[in-house]
C-alpha atoms as an extended CHARMM CRD file, in Angstrom:
* protein
*
       119  EXT
         1         1  MET       CA              9.9560000000       -7.1030000000      -25.5570000000  PROA      1               0.0000000000
         2         2  LYS       CA             12.9340000000       -9.4350000000      -25.1790000000  PROA      2               0.0000000000
         3         3  GLU       CA             13.4950000000      -10.9520000000      -21.7340000000  PROA      3               0.0000000000
         4         4  ARG       CA             16.7890000000       -9.6140000000      -20.3530000000  PROA      4               0.0000000000
         5         5  ARG       CA             17.0540000000      -11.8130000000      -17.2690000000  PROA      5               0.0000000000
         6         6  GLY       CA             19.0600000000      -15.0080000000      -17.5590000000  PROA      6               0.0000000000
         7         7  ALA       CA             17.7170000000      -16.7430000000      -14.4430000000  PROA      7               0.0000000000
         8         8  ALA       CA             14.4300000000      -18.6360000000      -14.2770000000  PROA      8               0.0000000000
         9         9  ARG       CA             11.8700000000      -16.8010000000      -12.1520000000  PROA      9               0.0000000000
        10        10  LEU       CA              9.2580000000      -18.3740000000       -9.9270000000  PROA      10              0.0000000000
        11        11  ASP       CA              6.0560000000      -16.4310000000       -9.3090000000  PROA      11              0.0000000000
        12        12  ILE       CA              5.5170000000      -16.7810000000       -5.5690000000  PROA      12              0.0000000000
        13        13  SER       CA              3.7640000000      -14.7770000000       -2.8900000000  PROA      13              0.0000000000
        14        14  THR       CA              5.4380000000      -15.2310000000        0.4750000000  PROA      14              0.0000000000
        15        15  ASP       CA              6.6790000000      -13.0900000000        3.3600000000  PROA      15              0.0000000000
        16        16  VAL       CA              9.9350000000      -11.1810000000        3.1670000000  PROA      16              0.0000000000
        17        17  GLU       CA             11.4130000000       -9.5000000000        6.2370000000  PROA      17              0.0000000000
        18        18  LEU       CA             13.5190000000       -6.4580000000        5.3710000000  PROA      18              0.0000000000
        19        19  ASP       CA             16.1840000000       -4.9650000000        7.6110000000  PROA      19              0.0000000000
        20        20  LEU       CA             16.1950000000       -1.4440000000        6.1780000000  PROA      20              0.0000000000
        21        21  PRO       CA             19.1460000000        0.6880000000        7.3620000000  PROA      21              0.0000000000
        22        22  GLY       CA             18.1900000000        3.2000000000       10.0410000000  PROA      22              0.0000000000
        23        23  ARG       CA             15.0740000000        1.2920000000       11.1590000000  PROA      23              0.0000000000
        24        24  GLU       CA             14.8330000000       -0.2600000000       14.6100000000  PROA      24              0.0000000000
        25        25  HSD       CA             12.4530000000       -3.0300000000       13.5210000000  PROA      25              0.0000000000
        26        26  PRO       CA             12.3320000000       -5.0490000000       10.3010000000  PROA      26              0.0000000000
        27        27  LEU       CA              9.8280000000       -4.0870000000        7.6260000000  PROA      27              0.0000000000
        28        28  LEU       CA              7.5740000000       -6.5840000000        5.9360000000  PROA      28              0.0000000000
        29        29  GLY       CA              6.9550000000       -7.1700000000        2.2810000000  PROA      29              0.0000000000
        30        30  MET       CA              5.4590000000       -9.7940000000       -0.0020000000  PROA      30              0.0000000000
        31        31  THR       CA              7.3730000000      -11.4490000000       -2.8180000000  PROA      31              0.0000000000
        32        32  ILE       CA              6.0920000000      -11.3110000000       -6.3830000000  PROA      32              0.0000000000
        33        33  ASN       CA              8.7640000000      -13.5330000000       -7.9230000000  PROA      33              0.0000000000
        34        34  ILE       CA             12.1980000000      -14.9120000000       -7.1220000000  PROA      34              0.0000000000
        35        35  SER       CA             15.2410000000      -16.4430000000       -8.8160000000  PROA      35              0.0000000000
        36        36  HSD       CA             18.7330000000      -17.4710000000       -7.7560000000  PROA      36              0.0000000000
        37        37  SER       CA             19.9120000000      -13.9650000000       -8.6190000000  PROA      37              0.0000000000
        38        38  GLY       CA             17.2580000000      -11.7720000000       -7.0270000000  PROA      38              0.0000000000
        39        39  VAL       CA             13.7620000000      -11.0760000000       -5.7860000000  PROA      39              0.0000000000
        40        40  TYR       CA             10.9140000000       -8.7670000000       -6.7910000000  PROA      40              0.0000000000
        41        41  PHE       CA              8.6290000000       -7.7960000000       -3.9250000000  PROA      41              0.0000000000
        42        42  GLU       CA              5.9940000000       -5.3260000000       -2.8170000000  PROA      42              0.0000000000
        43        43  THR       CA              6.2020000000       -3.2400000000        0.3450000000  PROA      43              0.0000000000
        44        44  SER       CA              4.6640000000       -0.0730000000        1.7170000000  PROA      44              0.0000000000
        45        45  TYR       CA              8.0830000000        1.6150000000        1.9730000000  PROA      45              0.0000000000
        46        46  PHE       CA             10.0490000000        3.4500000000       -0.7060000000  PROA      46              0.0000000000
        47        47  MET       CA             13.6420000000        2.2540000000       -1.1760000000  PROA      47              0.0000000000
        48        48  ASP       CA             16.4030000000        4.1350000000       -2.9570000000  PROA      48              0.0000000000
        49        49  GLU       CA             18.2960000000        2.4130000000       -5.7530000000  PROA      49              0.0000000000
        50        50  GLY       CA             21.6080000000        1.1040000000       -4.4100000000  PROA      50              0.0000000000
        51        51  THR       CA             20.2980000000        0.4490000000       -0.8800000000  PROA      51              0.0000000000
        52        52  LYS       CA             21.8740000000       -2.6680000000        0.6510000000  PROA      52              0.0000000000
        53        53  LEU       CA             19.1060000000       -4.6490000000        2.2220000000  PROA      53              0.0000000000
        54        54  PRO       CA             19.5340000000       -7.6810000000        4.4910000000  PROA      54              0.0000000000
        55        55  MET       CA             16.4410000000       -9.8730000000        4.1850000000  PROA      55              0.0000000000
        56        56  ILE       CA             14.8440000000      -13.1220000000        5.2040000000  PROA      56              0.0000000000
        57        57  ILE       CA             12.5030000000      -14.6740000000        2.6620000000  PROA      57              0.0000000000
        58        58  ARG       CA             10.2400000000      -17.3440000000        4.1530000000  PROA      58              0.0000000000
        59        59  LEU       CA              9.9150000000      -19.8580000000        1.3220000000  PROA      59              0.0000000000
        60        60  PRO       CA              7.3270000000      -22.6350000000        1.7170000000  PROA      60              0.0000000000
        61        61  LEU       CA              8.7820000000      -26.1260000000        1.4200000000  PROA      61              0.0000000000
        62        62  ASP       CA              5.5170000000      -28.0540000000        1.1660000000  PROA      62              0.0000000000
        63        63  ASP       CA              1.8800000000      -27.9620000000        2.2300000000  PROA      63              0.0000000000
        64        64  SER       CA              2.7610000000      -28.7410000000        5.8680000000  PROA      64              0.0000000000
        65        65  GLY       CA              3.6690000000      -25.1540000000        6.6380000000  PROA      65              0.0000000000
        66        66  ASP       CA              7.4210000000      -25.8150000000        6.8140000000  PROA      66              0.0000000000
        67        67  VAL       CA              9.4950000000      -22.9350000000        5.4660000000  PROA      67              0.0000000000
        68        68  TRP       CA             13.0590000000      -22.3200000000        4.3810000000  PROA      68              0.0000000000
        69        69  PRO       CA             14.1740000000      -19.0110000000        5.9200000000  PROA      69              0.0000000000
        70        70  PHE       CA             16.4010000000      -17.8980000000        3.0240000000  PROA      70              0.0000000000
        71        71  THR       CA             18.6920000000      -15.2410000000        4.4770000000  PROA      71              0.0000000000
        72        72  GLN       CA             20.5260000000      -13.0100000000        2.0250000000  PROA      72              0.0000000000
        73        73  GLU       CA             21.6580000000       -9.4560000000        1.4520000000  PROA      73              0.0000000000
        74        74  GLY       CA             20.2660000000       -7.7330000000       -1.6100000000  PROA      74              0.0000000000
        75        75  ILE       CA             20.8620000000       -4.4500000000       -3.3470000000  PROA      75              0.0000000000
        76        76  VAL       CA             17.9250000000       -2.4350000000       -4.6540000000  PROA      76              0.0000000000
        77        77  VAL       CA             18.1900000000       -2.0590000000       -8.4280000000  PROA      77              0.0000000000
        78        78  ARG       CA             14.7290000000       -0.5780000000       -9.0490000000  PROA      78              0.0000000000
        79        79  CYS       CA             11.7960000000        0.8200000000       -7.0940000000  PROA      79              0.0000000000
        80        80  GLU       CA              8.4500000000        1.5530000000       -8.7260000000  PROA      80              0.0000000000
        81        81  PRO       CA              7.3950000000        4.2890000000       -8.6450000000  PROA      81              0.0000000000
        82        82  PRO       CA             10.9540000000        5.6850000000       -8.7220000000  PROA      82              0.0000000000
        83        83  MET       CA             10.2850000000        8.4870000000       -6.2230000000  PROA      83              0.0000000000
        84        84  GLU       CA              8.6820000000        8.5130000000       -2.8120000000  PROA      84              0.0000000000
        85        85  GLU       CA              5.1350000000        9.8270000000       -3.0340000000  PROA      85              0.0000000000
        86        86  PRO       CA              2.9890000000       10.6090000000        0.0450000000  PROA      86              0.0000000000
        87        87  SER       CA             -0.1470000000        9.2010000000       -1.5910000000  PROA      87              0.0000000000
        88        88  GLN       CA              1.5390000000        5.9620000000       -2.6810000000  PROA      88              0.0000000000
        89        89  GLU       CA              0.3440000000        2.9320000000       -0.7040000000  PROA      89              0.0000000000
        90        90  SER       CA              2.8750000000        0.4170000000       -1.9900000000  PROA      90              0.0000000000
        91        91  TYR       CA              6.1130000000        0.1340000000       -3.9370000000  PROA      91              0.0000000000
        92        92  LYS       CA              7.4470000000       -2.6820000000       -6.0830000000  PROA      92              0.0000000000
        93        93  VAL       CA             11.1320000000       -3.3030000000       -5.4920000000  PROA      93              0.0000000000
        94        94  ALA       CA             13.6290000000       -5.3310000000       -7.5400000000  PROA      94              0.0000000000
        95        95  CYS       CA             16.6090000000       -6.5620000000       -5.5490000000  PROA      95              0.0000000000
        96        96  PHE       CA             19.7370000000       -8.3020000000       -6.8270000000  PROA      96              0.0000000000
        97        97  PHE       CA             21.2080000000      -10.8210000000       -4.3730000000  PROA      97              0.0000000000
        98        98  PHE       CA             24.4770000000       -9.2350000000       -3.3130000000  PROA      98              0.0000000000
        99        99  ASP       CA             27.4860000000      -11.4770000000       -2.6890000000  PROA      99              0.0000000000
       100       100  ILE       CA             25.4630000000      -14.7080000000       -2.6550000000  PROA      100             0.0000000000
       101       101  ASP       CA             27.5770000000      -17.7490000000       -1.8250000000  PROA      101             0.0000000000
       102       102  GLU       CA             27.6080000000      -20.7250000000       -4.1710000000  PROA      102             0.0000000000
       103       103  GLU       CA             25.7120000000      -23.0140000000       -1.7740000000  PROA      103             0.0000000000
       104       104  ASN       CA             22.7950000000      -20.5850000000       -1.3420000000  PROA      104             0.0000000000
       105       105  ARG       CA             22.7440000000      -19.8400000000       -5.0720000000  PROA      105             0.0000000000
       106       106  ASP       CA             22.5750000000      -23.5530000000       -5.9150000000  PROA      106             0.0000000000
       107       107  LYS       CA             19.8720000000      -24.2000000000       -3.2950000000  PROA      107             0.0000000000
       108       108  MET       CA             17.7750000000      -21.3040000000       -4.5910000000  PROA      108             0.0000000000
       109       109  ASP       CA             18.2320000000      -22.4070000000       -8.1960000000  PROA      109             0.0000000000
       110       110  ALA       CA             17.0680000000      -25.9360000000       -7.2810000000  PROA      110             0.0000000000
       111       111  TYR       CA             14.1120000000      -24.5340000000       -5.3010000000  PROA      111             0.0000000000
       112       112  VAL       CA             12.9630000000      -22.3890000000       -8.2340000000  PROA      112             0.0000000000
       113       113  HSD       CA             13.3870000000      -25.0890000000      -10.8860000000  PROA      113             0.0000000000
       114       114  GLU       CA             11.6180000000      -27.7870000000       -8.8230000000  PROA      114             0.0000000000
       115       115  ARG       CA              8.5830000000      -25.5900000000       -8.3300000000  PROA      115             0.0000000000
       116       116  ILE       CA              8.4720000000      -24.3780000000      -11.9300000000  PROA      116             0.0000000000
       117       117  ALA       CA              8.4890000000      -28.0330000000      -13.0470000000  PROA      117             0.0000000000
       118       118  ASP       CA              5.5470000000      -28.7420000000      -10.6920000000  PROA      118             0.0000000000
       119       119  GLU       CA              3.3840000000      -25.9650000000      -12.1800000000  PROA      119             0.0000000000
């Protein structure tokens, strides 16, 4: 299968805080991978395609425990499985970074490429 994504992806497992519309408190998820154009994460909540989703992704900067709280709005482009199921314990969600400014895009691109080079 040909890779359709143009952005380099970094496999990383770190916390993501999700501000789902209609919820009083943020939801938590765990990233699977990230790029300058989006994030793929796992959460216990189903999300409809097209949902705008403010998020904070806590990206580790080094082994000291310092993090970069990357704050961005995303839009859900895929949720697996594609329908909410009562027996489903977790969902994998692909989010495109919506209206990302150039500075954040460049910082994320540098973050991803630096860590890929270190692998």
